[in-house]
N, C-alpha and C positions, 0 to 999 in steps of 0.2 A: 415396452422394451425393458427388460430386467435391469440393465445397467442404469438407464435413466431413472427407473423407479427407486433403485438403491440410492442414487444421488439425491433424489427428491426427498426420501425419508431422512437422509443425513442433514439436508438443509433445514427441514422442518424441526428435527430434533435439536440441532444446534441453535436455531432461532429461539426456540422455547427456553433452552438453557441460558442463553445470553440474556434474555429478558428477565429471567429469575435472578440472575446475578446482578443485573442493573437495578432491579427493584430493591434487592437487599442492600445495595449501596445508596439507596435513597433517590434513585433516578427512575424516570418513567420507562416502561416497556417501549421498545422501538427507538430508544435514544442512542443505541450503539449500532453502527453500520457494520455488516459483515462483508469484508472484501475477500472474494474467493481467489486464492493464489493458484494459477493454472500451470505453474512450472512443470514441465515434462508431461503434462496431461494432453491427451488427444483432443482434437476439435469436437468430437462427438460428446466428450465429457463436459466441455465448456458449454455447449448448446443445452445439454441436459440440466446443468446448474442454472442457466438463465431461465429455462422452461420451468424450473422449480421455484422461481421467484427471486433469484439472486440478481441484484441490479448493479453490482460493482464487481469487476474482475481485475486482476493484476498480473503482470508478467515481469520477470527479472531480465529476460534477454530479448532484444529486438528481433533477432532472427526467428525465434519461436513464435513471437506474436505475429510476424508477417505471414506465417503459415496457417494461423488459426483465428486471427482477430478480424479478418476482412469480411465484410458483409454479414456481420452478426445482427441479431435482433437488437432493439434499443437497450443499451447498457453503457455504463460509464467505465471507460478503460483507463487503468492506472499503470504507469511505468514505475516500477519499484526497484530497478537495478541501478547500478552506477552509471552516471551520465558521461559518455564519451562525447566530447564536443563535435567531433567529426561526424557523429551520427544524429546530431540534434534535429536536423530537418526531417529525417525519417521518423524519429521519435514523435515529433510534433504532428506529423502527418497521420500517425496511427493511434495516438493516445490523447485522452482528454485531460488527464491530470498527471503531472510529473512529481512524484513524492520525494525524489532523492537529490534535491539541489543542495549540495554541500559546500559550494564555493561560488564566488561571483562569476568566474569564468564560465561555469556550467549554466548559470542563470542567463548570462548575456547571450550565450549561444542559443538557448531555448527561446529567448525573447526575439532574437533576430530571425530565427526560423519561423516563429509564429507570425511575425509581421510579413515575412515573405509569402507565407501560405494563406494569409488572411484568416488565421484561426486564433481563437481565444483559448489559452491553456492555463489552467490553474496549477500552481506549484506549491509544494511544501518544503520547508527547510529541514534537511536531514541533520539531526543532532546526534552526536556521538556520546552515548552514556555507558559504553561498555569497553573495558580494556582490550577485549578480543576483537573489536570491530575496527576495520581499516578506514572506513569512510565516515564522514559527518563532521560538521563544525562543532567546536567546543560549546557546551551550553551557554557559557558566558558571552560568546560571540554571536549567538543566534539572532538576537534582536537587531544587531548592527547589520548582519547579512540581509535580514528581511527588509530593513529600510533601504539598503542599497539596491535590492531587487525591485522594490516598489518605486524607487526613484527612476528606474529604467522602464517603468510601465508594466511590470509583471504583477499579476494577481496572486499575492501570497496569502494562502488560506490556512496556514497553520504549520504544524510540526510533525515529522515522522522520526521515530527512533526504534532501534533494535535493542532489546534487553540482553543482558549478559547470560551466557549459558549456565553459569554458576556464580556463587558469591552473593553480593548484596543486591538482589533484584529490586527490593523496595527502595533502596537508596537511589538506584539508577532511574527507576520510574519517577521518583520525586523530582529528580533533575529534569527529566523530560517534561513533567507537568509544569515546573517553574519556567522552563524555556517557552512552553506554549503560552503561558500567561504573558510573557514579555513580547512574544511575536504577535499574538492576536490571531484572529481568524476563527473558523468554525471547526477545524479538523485537528484532532490529536490522534494520529495513526500510531498506535502503540499496542503491542501484544500479539503473540502468535500462538500456535497450538499448545505449547507447554506453559504459557504464562498469561494468557489473555484474561483470566479471572482477576489476577492481581492488577493487571493494567486497567481494568474497569474501575477498580477501587481507587486508582490514581487519576481518574477522569478521562480515560480513553474514550473517544467518540467513534473510533474505527479500529477493528481488529482484523489482522491479516491471517487467513486460515486456508490451509491446503489439505492436509491429510484427513481432517475431520469431515471434510466435504467429499473429497475425491477418492479417499482411501490411500493406500501406500503408493508412492510414486513408481511408475513402471520401471523395471530394470532396463538399463541401456542394452540395445541390441548387440549381440556378439558378432564380431566380424570374423569370418572364416576365410582362409586363403588356401 
């Protein structure tokens, strides 16, 4: 299938590029996980990426994931959007990792849902390192939030941050790296299509990539009346 082949080539090309950048930063090949961001992409594209060897996928919106994340081949599913507490049970039912815990209320809701469903869900503390970003705890408060979440029985496995669109990217990434050191865990989810190479230089263990894998996002359908 031509579409699957195209995605397969993109995954292979990106994996090789990521490994070269990691090695240039003094880290071993394979030490940076590629998270395929499937926002607005069809289910066929998600399946093609998994078939190409992608083992981690992520979605911003619960409704989209409901339509394409059910009955997938073995893969780790990450929720990377803002957590609305009234949707916590649905999020826990569909995802294995919640990357966007930016406040205690959200963590408590996810923890309660996990207990109710008998599921173990890993979480990351979302740290705000960009003046243009609406969500995330201040870097100085990341360790305190992580400890409060752990006190409630949640498995906190690191930090997620979104870099600034412009300005001091290195300074922002340094803050994320420092917060990760304070929080602990195995995952620093940092870097997207435009800035992932710099993120790896600052210790990112997971980059969140959409366009480089799936191509341009499909245009929304026009509604005619």
